[in-house]
mmCIF file as gemmi writes it, N, C-alpha and C atoms, coordinates in Angstrom:
data_model
loop_
_atom_site.group_PDB
_atom_site.id
_atom_site.type_symbol
_atom_site.label_atom_id
_atom_site.label_alt_id
_atom_site.label_comp_id
_atom_site.label_asym_id
_atom_site.label_entity_id
_atom_site.label_seq_id
_atom_site.pdbx_PDB_ins_code
_atom_site.Cartn_x
_atom_site.Cartn_y
_atom_site.Cartn_z
_atom_site.occupancy
_atom_site.B_iso_or_equiv
_atom_site.pdbx_formal_charge
_atom_site.auth_seq_id
_atom_site.auth_asym_id
_atom_site.pdbx_PDB_model_num
ATOM 1 N N . UNK Axp A 1 ? -243.59 110.163 -142.577 1 0 ? 1 A 1
ATOM 2 C CA . UNK Axp A 1 ? -243.918 111.216 -143.482 1 0 ? 1 A 1
ATOM 3 C C . UNK Axp A 1 ? -244.949 110.703 -144.466 1 0 ? 1 A 1
ATOM 4 N N . UNK Axp A 2 ? -245.981 111.508 -144.734 1 0 ? 2 A 1
ATOM 5 C CA . UNK Axp A 2 ? -246.983 111.11 -145.688 1 0 ? 2 A 1
ATOM 6 C C . UNK Axp A 2 ? -246.784 111.886 -147.003 1 0 ? 2 A 1
ATOM 7 N N . UNK Axp A 3 ? -247.121 111.263 -148.083 1 0 ? 3 A 1
ATOM 8 C CA . UNK Axp A 3 ? -247.025 111.886 -149.386 1 0 ? 3 A 1
ATOM 9 C C . UNK Axp A 3 ? -248.414 111.936 -149.96 1 0 ? 3 A 1
ATOM 10 N N . UNK Axp A 4 ? -248.893 113.135 -150.254 1 0 ? 4 A 1
ATOM 11 C CA . UNK Axp A 4 ? -250.241 113.282 -150.813 1 0 ? 4 A 1
ATOM 12 C C . UNK Axp A 4 ? -250.311 112.747 -152.212 1 0 ? 4 A 1
ATOM 13 N N . UNK Axp A 5 ? -251.455 112.313 -152.593 1 0 ? 5 A 1
ATOM 14 C CA . UNK Axp A 5 ? -251.696 111.826 -153.951 1 0 ? 5 A 1
ATOM 15 C C . UNK Axp A 5 ? -251.387 112.96 -154.937 1 0 ? 5 A 1
ATOM 16 N N . UNK Axp A 6 ? -250.66 112.625 -155.989 1 0 ? 6 A 1
ATOM 17 C CA . UNK Axp A 6 ? -250.356 113.592 -157.024 1 0 ? 6 A 1
ATOM 18 C C . UNK Axp A 6 ? -249.06 114.339 -156.775 1 0 ? 6 A 1
ATOM 19 N N . UNK Axp A 7 ? -248.39 114.085 -155.667 1 0 ? 7 A 1
ATOM 20 C CA . UNK Axp A 7 ? -247.105 114.724 -155.429 1 0 ? 7 A 1
ATOM 21 C C . UNK Axp A 7 ? -245.993 113.676 -155.529 1 0 ? 7 A 1
ATOM 22 N N . UNK Axp A 8 ? -244.809 114.134 -155.789 1 0 ? 8 A 1
ATOM 23 C CA . UNK Axp A 8 ? -243.68 113.236 -155.88 1 0 ? 8 A 1
ATOM 24 C C . UNK Axp A 8 ? -243.1 112.955 -154.498 1 0 ? 8 A 1
ATOM 25 N N . UNK Axp A 9 ? -242.662 111.743 -154.292 1 0 ? 9 A 1
ATOM 26 C CA . UNK Axp A 9 ? -241.999 111.386 -153.017 1 0 ? 9 A 1
ATOM 27 C C . UNK Axp A 9 ? -240.653 112.113 -152.985 1 0 ? 9 A 1
ATOM 28 N N . UNK Axp A 10 ? -240.148 112.456 -151.802 1 0 ? 10 A 1
ATOM 29 C CA . UNK Axp A 10 ? -238.84 113.068 -151.691 1 0 ? 10 A 1
ATOM 30 C C . UNK Axp A 10 ? -237.756 112.199 -152.318 1 0 ? 10 A 1
ATOM 31 N N . UNK Axp A 11 ? -236.697 112.813 -152.777 1 0 ? 11 A 1
ATOM 32 C CA . UNK Axp A 11 ? -235.592 112.086 -153.438 1 0 ? 11 A 1
ATOM 33 C C . UNK Axp A 11 ? -235.112 110.966 -152.54 1 0 ? 11 A 1
ATOM 34 N N . UNK Axp A 12 ? -234.893 109.786 -153.115 1 0 ? 12 A 1
ATOM 35 C CA . UNK Axp A 12 ? -234.374 108.648 -152.384 1 0 ? 12 A 1
ATOM 36 C C . UNK Axp A 12 ? -235.446 107.784 -151.725 1 0 ? 12 A 1
ATOM 37 N N . UNK Axp A 13 ? -236.69 108.23 -151.754 1 0 ? 13 A 1
ATOM 38 C CA . UNK Axp A 13 ? -237.791 107.442 -151.179 1 0 ? 13 A 1
ATOM 39 C C . UNK Axp A 13 ? -238.66 106.934 -152.325 1 0 ? 13 A 1
ATOM 40 N N . UNK Axp A 14 ? -238.659 105.646 -152.523 1 0 ? 14 A 1
ATOM 41 C CA . UNK Axp A 14 ? -239.46 105.032 -153.571 1 0 ? 14 A 1
ATOM 42 C C . UNK Axp A 14 ? -240.701 104.436 -152.976 1 0 ? 14 A 1
ATOM 43 N N . UNK Axp A 15 ? -241.834 104.541 -153.663 1 0 ? 15 A 1
ATOM 44 C CA . UNK Axp A 15 ? -243.04 103.874 -153.138 1 0 ? 15 A 1
ATOM 45 C C . UNK Axp A 15 ? -242.853 102.384 -153.119 1 0 ? 15 A 1
ATOM 46 N N . UNK Axp A 16 ? -243.394 101.712 -152.135 1 0 ? 16 A 1
ATOM 47 C CA . UNK Axp A 16 ? -243.264 100.267 -151.998 1 0 ? 16 A 1
ATOM 48 C C . UNK Axp A 16 ? -244.414 99.59 -152.727 1 0 ? 16 A 1
ATOM 49 N N . UNK Axp A 17 ? -244.069 98.746 -153.671 1 0 ? 17 A 1
ATOM 50 C CA . UNK Axp A 17 ? -245.069 98.02 -154.43 1 0 ? 17 A 1
ATOM 51 C C . UNK Axp A 17 ? -245.177 96.622 -153.834 1 0 ? 17 A 1
ATOM 52 N N . UNK Axp A 18 ? -246.336 96.281 -153.325 1 0 ? 18 A 1
ATOM 53 C CA . UNK Axp A 18 ? -246.515 94.988 -152.674 1 0 ? 18 A 1
ATOM 54 C C . UNK Axp A 18 ? -247.727 94.296 -153.289 1 0 ? 18 A 1
ATOM 55 N N . UNK Axp A 19 ? -247.523 93.071 -153.794 1 0 ? 19 A 1
ATOM 56 C CA . UNK Axp A 19 ? -248.669 92.332 -154.333 1 0 ? 19 A 1
ATOM 57 C C . UNK Axp A 19 ? -249.671 92.007 -153.222 1 0 ? 19 A 1
ATOM 58 N N . UNK Axp A 20 ? -250.918 91.971 -153.577 1 0 ? 20 A 1
ATOM 59 C CA . UNK Axp A 20 ? -251.97 91.528 -152.636 1 0 ? 20 A 1
ATOM 60 C C . UNK Axp A 20 ? -252.263 90.069 -152.93 1 0 ? 20 A 1
ATOM 61 N N . UNK Axp A 21 ? -252.532 89.333 -151.873 1 0 ? 21 A 1
ATOM 62 C CA . UNK Axp A 21 ? -252.81 87.904 -151.979 1 0 ? 21 A 1
ATOM 63 C C . UNK Axp A 21 ? -254.18 87.651 -151.382 1 0 ? 21 A 1
ATOM 64 N N . UNK Axp A 22 ? -255.084 87.067 -152.171 1 0 ? 22 A 1
ATOM 65 C CA . UNK Axp A 22 ? -256.417 86.748 -151.684 1 0 ? 22 A 1
ATOM 66 C C . UNK Axp A 22 ? -256.634 85.258 -151.922 1 0 ? 22 A 1
ATOM 67 N N . UNK Axp A 23 ? -256.952 84.526 -150.873 1 0 ? 23 A 1
ATOM 68 C CA . UNK Axp A 23 ? -257.187 83.091 -150.97 1 0 ? 23 A 1
ATOM 69 C C . UNK Axp A 23 ? -258.145 82.701 -149.846 1 0 ? 23 A 1
ATOM 70 N N . UNK Axp A 24 ? -259.213 82.014 -150.2 1 0 ? 24 A 1
ATOM 71 C CA . UNK Axp A 24 ? -260.16 81.484 -149.207 1 0 ? 24 A 1
ATOM 72 C C . UNK Axp A 24 ? -260.058 79.978 -149.264 1 0 ? 24 A 1
ATOM 73 N N . UNK Axp A 25 ? -259.108 79.402 -148.511 1 0 ? 25 A 1
ATOM 74 C CA . UNK Axp A 25 ? -258.923 77.93 -148.571 1 0 ? 25 A 1
ATOM 75 C C . UNK Axp A 25 ? -260.177 77.193 -148.092 1 0 ? 25 A 1
ATOM 76 N N . UNK Axp A 26 ? -260.569 76.193 -148.882 1 0 ? 26 A 1
ATOM 77 C CA . UNK Axp A 26 ? -261.79 75.449 -148.526 1 0 ? 26 A 1
ATOM 78 C C . UNK Axp A 26 ? -261.52 74.287 -147.603 1 0 ? 26 A 1
ATOM 79 N N . UNK Axp A 27 ? -260.4 73.623 -147.787 1 0 ? 27 A 1
ATOM 80 C CA . UNK Axp A 27 ? -260.045 72.493 -146.951 1 0 ? 27 A 1
ATOM 81 C C . UNK Axp A 27 ? -258.741 71.877 -147.46 1 0 ? 27 A 1
ATOM 82 N N . UNK Axp A 28 ? -258.052 71.111 -146.617 1 0 ? 28 A 1
ATOM 83 C CA . UNK Axp A 28 ? -256.797 70.493 -147.08 1 0 ? 28 A 1
ATOM 84 C C . UNK Axp A 28 ? -256.996 69.656 -148.322 1 0 ? 28 A 1
ATOM 85 N N . UNK Axp A 29 ? -256.176 69.913 -149.33 1 0 ? 29 A 1
ATOM 86 C CA . UNK Axp A 29 ? -256.234 69.161 -150.58 1 0 ? 29 A 1
ATOM 87 C C . UNK Axp A 29 ? -257.32 69.585 -151.544 1 0 ? 29 A 1
ATOM 88 N N . UNK Axp A 30 ? -258.22 70.469 -151.121 1 0 ? 30 A 1
ATOM 89 C CA . UNK Axp A 30 ? -259.288 70.941 -152.016 1 0 ? 30 A 1
ATOM 90 C C . UNK Axp A 30 ? -258.798 72.146 -152.797 1 0 ? 30 A 1
ATOM 91 N N . UNK Axp A 31 ? -259.332 72.286 -154 1 0 ? 31 A 1
ATOM 92 C CA . UNK Axp A 31 ? -258.89 73.384 -154.889 1 0 ? 31 A 1
ATOM 93 C C . UNK Axp A 31 ? -259.56 74.696 -154.51 1 0 ? 31 A 1
ATOM 94 N N . UNK Axp A 32 ? -258.731 75.739 -154.391 1 0 ? 32 A 1
ATOM 95 C CA . UNK Axp A 32 ? -259.19 77.114 -154.113 1 0 ? 32 A 1
ATOM 96 C C . UNK Axp A 32 ? -258.567 78.017 -155.159 1 0 ? 32 A 1
ATOM 97 N N . UNK Axp A 33 ? -259.168 79.192 -155.361 1 0 ? 33 A 1
ATOM 98 C CA . UNK Axp A 33 ? -258.633 80.14 -156.333 1 0 ? 33 A 1
ATOM 99 C C . UNK Axp A 33 ? -257.755 81.173 -155.612 1 0 ? 33 A 1
ATOM 100 N N . UNK Axp A 34 ? -256.519 81.278 -156.064 1 0 ? 34 A 1
ATOM 101 C CA . UNK Axp A 34 ? -255.561 82.269 -155.562 1 0 ? 34 A 1
ATOM 102 C C . UNK Axp A 34 ? -255.654 83.493 -156.447 1 0 ? 34 A 1
ATOM 103 N N . UNK Axp A 35 ? -255.911 84.673 -155.854 1 0 ? 35 A 1
ATOM 104 C CA . UNK Axp A 35 ? -255.997 85.933 -156.593 1 0 ? 35 A 1
ATOM 105 C C . UNK Axp A 35 ? -254.79 86.778 -156.226 1 0 ? 35 A 1
ATOM 106 N N . UNK Axp A 36 ? -254.104 87.263 -157.264 1 0 ? 36 A 1
ATOM 107 C CA . UNK Axp A 36 ? -252.903 88.097 -157.061 1 0 ? 36 A 1
ATOM 108 C C . UNK Axp A 36 ? -253.099 89.403 -157.83 1 0 ? 36 A 1
ATOM 109 N N . UNK Axp A 37 ? -252.846 90.545 -157.167 1 0 ? 37 A 1
ATOM 110 C CA . UNK Axp A 37 ? -252.971 91.824 -157.852 1 0 ? 37 A 1
ATOM 111 C C . UNK Axp A 37 ? -252.157 92.88 -157.154 1 0 ? 37 A 1
ATOM 112 N N . UNK Axp A 38 ? -251.927 93.974 -157.857 1 0 ? 38 A 1
ATOM 113 C CA . UNK Axp A 38 ? -251.237 95.167 -157.306 1 0 ? 38 A 1
ATOM 114 C C . UNK Axp A 38 ? -252.048 96.38 -157.73 1 0 ? 38 A 1
ATOM 115 N N . UNK Axp A 39 ? -252.284 97.268 -156.759 1 0 ? 39 A 1
ATOM 116 C CA . UNK Axp A 39 ? -252.902 98.538 -157.058 1 0 ? 39 A 1
ATOM 117 C C . UNK Axp A 39 ? -251.8 99.58 -157.206 1 0 ? 39 A 1
ATOM 118 N N . UNK Axp A 40 ? -252.018 100.566 -158.039 1 0 ? 40 A 1
ATOM 119 C CA . UNK Axp A 40 ? -251.08 101.676 -158.137 1 0 ? 40 A 1
ATOM 120 C C . UNK Axp A 40 ? -250.005 101.543 -159.191 1 0 ? 40 A 1
ATOM 121 N N . UNK Axp A 41 ? -250.045 100.497 -160.004 1 0 ? 41 A 1
ATOM 122 C CA . UNK Axp A 41 ? -249.076 100.353 -161.113 1 0 ? 41 A 1
ATOM 123 C C . UNK Axp A 41 ? -249.779 99.62 -162.25 1 0 ? 41 A 1
ATOM 124 N N . UNK Axp A 42 ? -249.361 99.892 -163.458 1 0 ? 42 A 1
ATOM 125 C CA . UNK Axp A 42 ? -249.882 99.205 -164.624 1 0 ? 42 A 1
ATOM 126 C C . UNK Axp A 42 ? -248.84 98.353 -165.306 1 0 ? 42 A 1
ATOM 127 N N . UNK Axp A 43 ? -247.762 98.054 -164.569 1 0 ? 43 A 1
ATOM 128 C CA . UNK Axp A 43 ? -246.589 97.428 -165.178 1 0 ? 43 A 1
ATOM 129 C C . UNK Axp A 43 ? -246.454 95.932 -164.971 1 0 ? 43 A 1
ATOM 130 N N . UNK Axp A 44 ? -247.392 95.291 -164.304 1 0 ? 44 A 1
ATOM 131 C CA . UNK Axp A 44 ? -247.235 93.869 -163.991 1 0 ? 44 A 1
ATOM 132 C C . UNK Axp A 44 ? -247.536 93.034 -165.233 1 0 ? 44 A 1
ATOM 133 N N . UNK Axp A 45 ? -246.575 92.182 -165.581 1 0 ? 45 A 1
ATOM 134 C CA . UNK Axp A 45 ? -246.757 91.279 -166.737 1 0 ? 45 A 1
ATOM 135 C C . UNK Axp A 45 ? -246.965 89.847 -166.283 1 0 ? 45 A 1
ATOM 136 N N . UNK Axp A 46 ? -246.494 89.508 -165.084 1 0 ? 46 A 1
ATOM 137 C CA . UNK Axp A 46 ? -246.662 88.144 -164.556 1 0 ? 46 A 1
ATOM 138 C C . UNK Axp A 46 ? -246.482 88.138 -163.048 1 0 ? 46 A 1
ATOM 139 N N . UNK Axp A 47 ? -246.963 87.066 -162.454 1 0 ? 47 A 1
ATOM 140 C CA . UNK Axp A 47 ? -246.79 86.811 -161.03 1 0 ? 47 A 1
ATOM 141 C C . UNK Axp A 47 ? -246.17 85.413 -160.883 1 0 ? 47 A 1
ATOM 142 N N . UNK Axp A 48 ? -245.343 85.267 -159.878 1 0 ? 48 A 1
ATOM 143 C CA . UNK Axp A 48 ? -244.838 83.96 -159.492 1 0 ? 48 A 1
ATOM 144 C C . UNK Axp A 48 ? -245.381 83.646 -158.102 1 0 ? 48 A 1
ATOM 145 N N . UNK Axp A 49 ? -245.873 82.434 -157.898 1 0 ? 49 A 1
ATOM 146 C CA . UNK Axp A 49 ? -246.354 82.084 -156.562 1 0 ? 49 A 1
ATOM 147 C C . UNK Axp A 49 ? -245.747 80.767 -156.12 1 0 ? 49 A 1
ATOM 148 N N . UNK Axp A 50 ? -245.606 80.633 -154.799 1 0 ? 50 A 1
ATOM 149 C CA . UNK Axp A 50 ? -245.078 79.417 -154.189 1 0 ? 50 A 1
ATOM 150 C C . UNK Axp A 50 ? -246.01 79.025 -153.054 1 0 ? 50 A 1
ATOM 151 N N . UNK Axp A 51 ? -246.301 77.755 -152.995 1 0 ? 51 A 1
ATOM 152 C CA . UNK Axp A 51 ? -247.09 77.187 -151.89 1 0 ? 51 A 1
ATOM 153 C C . UNK Axp A 51 ? -246.109 76.455 -150.991 1 0 ? 51 A 1
ATOM 154 N N . UNK Axp A 52 ? -245.842 77.014 -149.819 1 0 ? 52 A 1
ATOM 155 C CA . UNK Axp A 52 ? -244.826 76.42 -148.916 1 0 ? 52 A 1
ATOM 156 C C . UNK Axp A 52 ? -243.471 76.438 -149.559 1 0 ? 52 A 1
ATOM 157 N N . UNK Axp A 53 ? -242.799 75.301 -149.571 1 0 ? 53 A 1
ATOM 158 C CA . UNK Axp A 53 ? -241.454 75.197 -150.137 1 0 ? 53 A 1
ATOM 159 C C . UNK Axp A 53 ? -241.436 74.694 -151.586 1 0 ? 53 A 1
ATOM 160 N N . UNK Axp A 54 ? -242.603 74.605 -152.222 1 0 ? 54 A 1
ATOM 161 C CA . UNK Axp A 54 ? -242.685 74.109 -153.599 1 0 ? 54 A 1
ATOM 162 C C . UNK Axp A 54 ? -242.013 75.117 -154.541 1 0 ? 54 A 1
ATOM 163 N N . UNK Axp A 55 ? -241.738 74.673 -155.726 1 0 ? 55 A 1
ATOM 164 C CA . UNK Axp A 55 ? -241.134 75.532 -156.766 1 0 ? 55 A 1
ATOM 165 C C . UNK Axp A 55 ? -242.093 76.645 -157.143 1 0 ? 55 A 1
ATOM 166 N N . UNK Axp A 56 ? -241.529 77.787 -157.52 1 0 ? 56 A 1
ATOM 167 C CA . UNK Axp A 56 ? -242.355 78.92 -157.948 1 0 ? 56 A 1
ATOM 168 C C . UNK Axp A 56 ? -242.993 78.609 -159.305 1 0 ? 56 A 1
ATOM 169 N N . UNK Axp A 57 ? -244.257 79.001 -159.43 1 0 ? 57 A 1
ATOM 170 C CA . UNK Axp A 57 ? -245.02 78.829 -160.668 1 0 ? 57 A 1
ATOM 171 C C . UNK Axp A 57 ? -245.345 80.222 -161.193 1 0 ? 57 A 1
ATOM 172 N N . UNK Axp A 58 ? -245.002 80.491 -162.461 1 0 ? 58 A 1
ATOM 173 C CA . UNK Axp A 58 ? -245.276 81.785 -163.088 1 0 ? 58 A 1
ATOM 174 C C . UNK Axp A 58 ? -246.6 81.746 -163.829 1 0 ? 58 A 1
ATOM 175 N N . UNK Axp A 59 ? -247.399 82.806 -163.651 1 0 ? 59 A 1
ATOM 176 C CA . UNK Axp A 59 ? -248.664 82.936 -164.383 1 0 ? 59 A 1
ATOM 177 C C . UNK Axp A 59 ? -248.735 84.333 -164.983 1 0 ? 59 A 1
ATOM 178 N N . UNK Axp A 60 ? -249.288 84.474 -166.187 1 0 ? 60 A 1
ATOM 179 C CA . UNK Axp A 60 ? -249.373 85.786 -166.818 1 0 ? 60 A 1
ATOM 180 C C . UNK Axp A 60 ? -250.412 86.665 -166.09 1 0 ? 60 A 1
ATOM 181 N N . UNK Axp A 61 ? -250.149 87.975 -166.114 1 0 ? 61 A 1
ATOM 182 C CA . UNK Axp A 61 ? -251.082 88.94 -165.543 1 0 ? 61 A 1
ATOM 183 C C . UNK Axp A 61 ? -251.871 89.582 -166.65 1 0 ? 61 A 1
ATOM 184 N N . UNK Axp A 62 ? -253.115 89.877 -166.353 1 0 ? 62 A 1
ATOM 185 C CA . UNK Axp A 62 ? -253.99 90.587 -167.276 1 0 ? 62 A 1
ATOM 186 C C . UNK Axp A 62 ? -254.554 91.781 -166.513 1 0 ? 62 A 1
ATOM 187 N N . UNK Axp A 63 ? -254.192 92.993 -166.952 1 0 ? 63 A 1
ATOM 188 C CA . UNK Axp A 63 ? -254.559 94.204 -166.228 1 0 ? 63 A 1
ATOM 189 C C . UNK Axp A 63 ? -254.135 94.149 -164.767 1 0 ? 63 A 1
ATOM 190 N N . UNK Axp A 64 ? -252.893 93.677 -164.535 1 0 ? 64 A 1
ATOM 191 C CA . UNK Axp A 64 ? -252.262 93.599 -163.204 1 0 ? 64 A 1
ATOM 192 C C . UNK Axp A 64 ? -252.855 92.524 -162.297 1 0 ? 64 A 1
ATOM 193 N N . UNK Axp A 65 ? -253.703 91.661 -162.829 1 0 ? 65 A 1
ATOM 194 C CA . UNK Axp A 65 ? -254.374 90.629 -162.026 1 0 ? 65 A 1
ATOM 195 C C . UNK Axp A 65 ? -254.058 89.251 -162.6 1 0 ? 65 A 1
ATOM 196 N N . UNK Axp A 66 ? -253.892 88.273 -161.732 1 0 ? 66 A 1
ATOM 197 C CA . UNK Axp A 66 ? -253.74 86.892 -162.148 1 0 ? 66 A 1
ATOM 198 C C . UNK Axp A 66 ? -254.436 85.995 -161.133 1 0 ? 66 A 1
ATOM 199 N N . UNK Axp A 67 ? -254.871 84.818 -161.606 1 0 ? 67 A 1
ATOM 200 C CA . UNK Axp A 67 ? -255.464 83.842 -160.718 1 0 ? 67 A 1
ATOM 201 C C . UNK Axp A 67 ? -254.832 82.474 -160.996 1 0 ? 67 A 1
ATOM 202 N N . UNK Axp A 68 ? -254.91 81.614 -160.002 1 0 ? 68 A 1
ATOM 203 C CA . UNK Axp A 68 ? -254.425 80.235 -160.148 1 0 ? 68 A 1
ATOM 204 C C . UNK Axp A 68 ? -255.234 79.357 -159.238 1 0 ? 68 A 1
ATOM 205 N N . UNK Axp A 69 ? -255.499 78.135 -159.7 1 0 ? 69 A 1
ATOM 206 C CA . UNK Axp A 69 ? -256.138 77.145 -158.844 1 0 ? 69 A 1
ATOM 207 C C . UNK Axp A 69 ? -255.065 76.431 -158.013 1 0 ? 69 A 1
ATOM 208 N N . UNK Axp A 70 ? -255.207 76.45 -156.704 1 0 ? 70 A 1
ATOM 209 C CA . UNK Axp A 70 ? -254.188 75.859 -155.814 1 0 ? 70 A 1
ATOM 210 C C . UNK Axp A 70 ? -254.889 75.006 -154.779 1 0 ? 70 A 1
ATOM 211 N N . UNK Axp A 71 ? -254.139 74.093 -154.183 1 0 ? 71 A 1
ATOM 212 C CA . UNK Axp A 71 ? -254.637 73.341 -153.049 1 0 ? 71 A 1
ATOM 213 C C . UNK Axp A 71 ? -253.561 73.375 -151.956 1 0 ? 71 A 1
ATOM 214 N N . UNK Axp A 72 ? -254.013 73.548 -150.739 1 0 ? 72 A 1
ATOM 215 C CA . UNK Axp A 72 ? -253.108 73.638 -149.614 1 0 ? 72 A 1
ATOM 216 C C . UNK Axp A 72 ? -253.095 72.342 -148.829 1 0 ? 72 A 1
ATOM 217 N N . UNK Axp A 73 ? -251.94 71.99 -148.264 1 0 ? 73 A 1
ATOM 218 C CA . UNK Axp A 73 ? -251.859 70.823 -147.408 1 0 ? 73 A 1
ATOM 219 C C . UNK Axp A 73 ? -252.474 71.109 -146.029 1 0 ? 73 A 1
ATOM 220 N N . UNK Axp A 74 ? -252.545 70.099 -145.218 1 0 ? 74 A 1
ATOM 221 C CA . UNK Axp A 74 ? -253.015 70.247 -143.832 1 0 ? 74 A 1
ATOM 222 C C . UNK Axp A 74 ? -252.073 71.117 -143.061 1 0 ? 74 A 1
ATOM 223 N N . UNK Axp A 75 ? -252.586 71.953 -142.176 1 0 ? 75 A 1
ATOM 224 C CA . UNK Axp A 75 ? -251.748 72.817 -141.345 1 0 ? 75 A 1
ATOM 225 C C . UNK Axp A 75 ? -251.578 74.192 -141.991 1 0 ? 75 A 1
ATOM 226 N N . UNK Axp A 76 ? -250.75 74.997 -141.351 1 0 ? 76 A 1
ATOM 227 C CA . UNK Axp A 76 ? -250.512 76.354 -141.841 1 0 ? 76 A 1
ATOM 228 C C . UNK Axp A 76 ? -249.452 76.315 -142.937 1 0 ? 76 A 1
ATOM 229 N N . UNK Axp A 77 ? -249.736 77.01 -144.019 1 0 ? 77 A 1
ATOM 230 C CA . UNK Axp A 77 ? -248.845 77.053 -145.166 1 0 ? 77 A 1
ATOM 231 C C . UNK Axp A 77 ? -248.613 78.492 -145.593 1 0 ? 77 A 1
ATOM 232 N N . UNK Axp A 78 ? -247.362 78.836 -145.924 1 0 ? 78 A 1
ATOM 233 C CA . UNK Axp A 78 ? -247.039 80.156 -146.394 1 0 ? 78 A 1
ATOM 234 C C . UNK Axp A 78 ? -247.195 80.207 -147.914 1 0 ? 78 A 1
ATOM 235 N N . UNK Axp A 79 ? -247.943 81.202 -148.386 1 0 ? 79 A 1
ATOM 236 C CA . UNK Axp A 79 ? -248.095 81.463 -149.816 1 0 ? 79 A 1
ATOM 237 C C . UNK Axp A 79 ? -247.294 82.717 -150.095 1 0 ? 79 A 1
ATOM 238 N N . UNK Axp A 80 ? -246.328 82.597 -151.016 1 0 ? 80 A 1
ATOM 239 C CA . UNK Axp A 80 ? -245.458 83.717 -151.384 1 0 ? 80 A 1
ATOM 240 C C . UNK Axp A 80 ? -245.768 84.094 -152.836 1 0 ? 80 A 1
ATOM 241 N N . UNK Axp A 81 ? -245.924 85.412 -153.058 1 0 ? 81 A 1
ATOM 242 C CA . UNK Axp A 81 ? -246.215 85.914 -154.406 1 0 ? 81 A 1
ATOM 243 C C . UNK Axp A 81 ? -245.192 87.009 -154.77 1 0 ? 81 A 1
ATOM 244 N N . UNK Axp A 82 ? -244.666 86.895 -155.991 1 0 ? 82 A 1
ATOM 245 C CA . UNK Axp A 82 ? -243.753 87.921 -156.52 1 0 ? 82 A 1
ATOM 246 C C . UNK Axp A 82 ? -244.378 88.478 -157.8 1 0 ? 82 A 1
ATOM 247 N N . UNK Axp A 83 ? -244.315 89.796 -157.971 1 0 ? 83 A 1
ATOM 248 C CA . UNK Axp A 83 ? -244.834 90.449 -159.173 1 0 ? 83 A 1
ATOM 249 C C . UNK Axp A 83 ? -243.671 90.9 -160.053 1 0 ? 83 A 1
ATOM 250 N N . UNK Axp A 84 ? -243.86 90.738 -161.365 1 0 ? 84 A 1
ATOM 251 C CA . UNK Axp A 84 ? -242.794 91.048 -162.316 1 0 ? 84 A 1
ATOM 252 C C . UNK Axp A 84 ? -243.298 91.947 -163.436 1 0 ? 84 A 1
ATOM 253 N N . UNK Axp A 85 ? -242.395 92.798 -163.917 1 0 ? 85 A 1
ATOM 254 C CA . UNK Axp A 85 ? -242.544 93.544 -165.166 1 0 ? 85 A 1
ATOM 255 C C . UNK Axp A 85 ? -241.486 92.971 -166.08 1 0 ? 85 A 1
ATOM 256 N N . UNK Axp A 86 ? -241.871 92.001 -166.928 1 0 ? 86 A 1
ATOM 257 C CA . UNK Axp A 86 ? -240.873 91.264 -167.703 1 0 ? 86 A 1
ATOM 258 C C . UNK Axp A 86 ? -240.034 90.443 -166.739 1 0 ? 86 A 1
ATOM 259 N N . UNK Axp A 87 ? -238.72 90.719 -166.682 1 0 ? 87 A 1
ATOM 260 C CA . UNK Axp A 87 ? -237.835 90.014 -165.751 1 0 ? 87 A 1
ATOM 261 C C . UNK Axp A 87 ? -237.505 90.86 -164.513 1 0 ? 87 A 1
ATOM 262 N N . UNK Axp A 88 ? -238.075 92.062 -164.425 1 0 ? 88 A 1
ATOM 263 C CA . UNK Axp A 88 ? -237.814 92.954 -163.3 1 0 ? 88 A 1
ATOM 264 C C . UNK Axp A 88 ? -238.782 92.663 -162.175 1 0 ? 88 A 1
ATOM 265 N N . UNK Axp A 89 ? -238.24 92.39 -160.998 1 0 ? 89 A 1
ATOM 266 C CA . UNK Axp A 89 ? -239.048 92.14 -159.804 1 0 ? 89 A 1
ATOM 267 C C . UNK Axp A 89 ? -239.625 93.435 -159.296 1 0 ? 89 A 1
ATOM 268 N N . UNK Axp A 90 ? -240.932 93.512 -159.167 1 0 ? 90 A 1
ATOM 269 C CA . UNK Axp A 90 ? -241.593 94.735 -158.672 1 0 ? 90 A 1
ATOM 270 C C . UNK Axp A 90 ? -241.87 94.669 -157.17 1 0 ? 90 A 1
ATOM 271 N N . UNK Axp A 91 ? -242.173 93.502 -156.654 1 0 ? 91 A 1
ATOM 272 C CA . UNK Axp A 91 ? -242.461 93.387 -155.242 1 0 ? 91 A 1
ATOM 273 C C . UNK Axp A 91 ? -242.791 91.973 -154.832 1 0 ? 91 A 1
ATOM 274 N N . UNK Axp A 92 ? -242.725 91.715 -153.542 1 0 ? 92 A 1
ATOM 275 C CA . UNK Axp A 92 ? -242.933 90.381 -152.994 1 0 ? 92 A 1
ATOM 276 C C . UNK Axp A 92 ? -243.84 90.482 -151.743 1 0 ? 92 A 1
ATOM 277 N N . UNK Axp A 93 ? -244.693 89.512 -151.573 1 0 ? 93 A 1
ATOM 278 C CA . UNK Axp A 93 ? -245.531 89.42 -150.37 1 0 ? 93 A 1
ATOM 279 C C . UNK Axp A 93 ? -245.68 87.952 -149.974 1 0 ? 93 A 1
ATOM 280 N N . UNK Axp A 94 ? -245.92 87.721 -148.706 1 0 ? 94 A 1
ATOM 281 C CA . UNK Axp A 94 ? -246.159 86.359 -148.201 1 0 ? 94 A 1
ATOM 282 C C . UNK Axp A 94 ? -247.204 86.422 -147.11 1 0 ? 94 A 1
ATOM 283 N N . UNK Axp A 95 ? -248.069 85.401 -147.107 1 0 ? 95 A 1
ATOM 284 C CA . UNK Axp A 95 ? -249.142 85.313 -146.126 1 0 ? 95 A 1
ATOM 285 C C . UNK Axp A 95 ? -249.319 83.846 -145.74 1 0 ? 95 A 1
ATOM 286 N N . UNK Axp A 96 ? -249.611 83.618 -144.473 1 0 ? 96 A 1
ATOM 287 C CA . UNK Axp A 96 ? -249.865 82.26 -143.978 1 0 ? 96 A 1
ATOM 288 C C . UNK Axp A 96 ? -251.387 81.964 -144.077 1 0 ? 96 A 1
ATOM 289 N N . UNK Axp A 97 ? -251.703 80.769 -144.557 1 0 ? 97 A 1
ATOM 290 C CA . UNK Axp A 97 ? -253.072 80.324 -144.649 1 0 ? 97 A 1
ATOM 291 C C . UNK Axp A 97 ? -253.237 78.967 -144.001 1 0 ? 97 A 1
ATOM 292 N N . UNK Axp A 98 ? -254.388 78.714 -143.396 1 0 ? 98 A 1
ATOM 293 C CA . UNK Axp A 98 ? -254.707 77.409 -142.812 1 0 ? 98 A 1
ATOM 294 C C . UNK Axp A 98 ? -256.069 76.975 -143.366 1 0 ? 98 A 1
ATOM 295 N N . UNK Axp A 99 ? -256.077 75.854 -144.107 1 0 ? 99 A 1
ATOM 296 C CA . UNK Axp A 99 ? -257.36 75.393 -144.673 1 0 ? 99 A 1
ATOM 297 C C . UNK Axp A 99 ? -258.312 74.879 -143.596 1 0 ? 99 A 1
C-alpha cells in the first residue's frame, strides 16, 4: 500500500525511520568521513555508530546530520548507525564496507 505525501498512514502503520549511512573508505587503517543523516524528521539529537564489534560511539546531530572520522580494518566490516531523539531510539541501519 502506498501513502501519498500529505496524507496520514492508516491506523497501526507507522512510517519507518531509517538512518542513511555514507562512507567512502579510502583504505585499511586510513581515515574516512562517516556521514549519518535521516530525511523526513527533524527530531534527531544524536547518532550512535559502531565499526564492526567495537563499542558504540555517540555523536551529536546538527540539523539531523552528523559526521565522524573513522578508519576501517582490512576486509569487510559492518558499520551500524542508530539515530536518537534524546534517549528515544528512532531507527537503526547497518551496511557492509570494504576499504
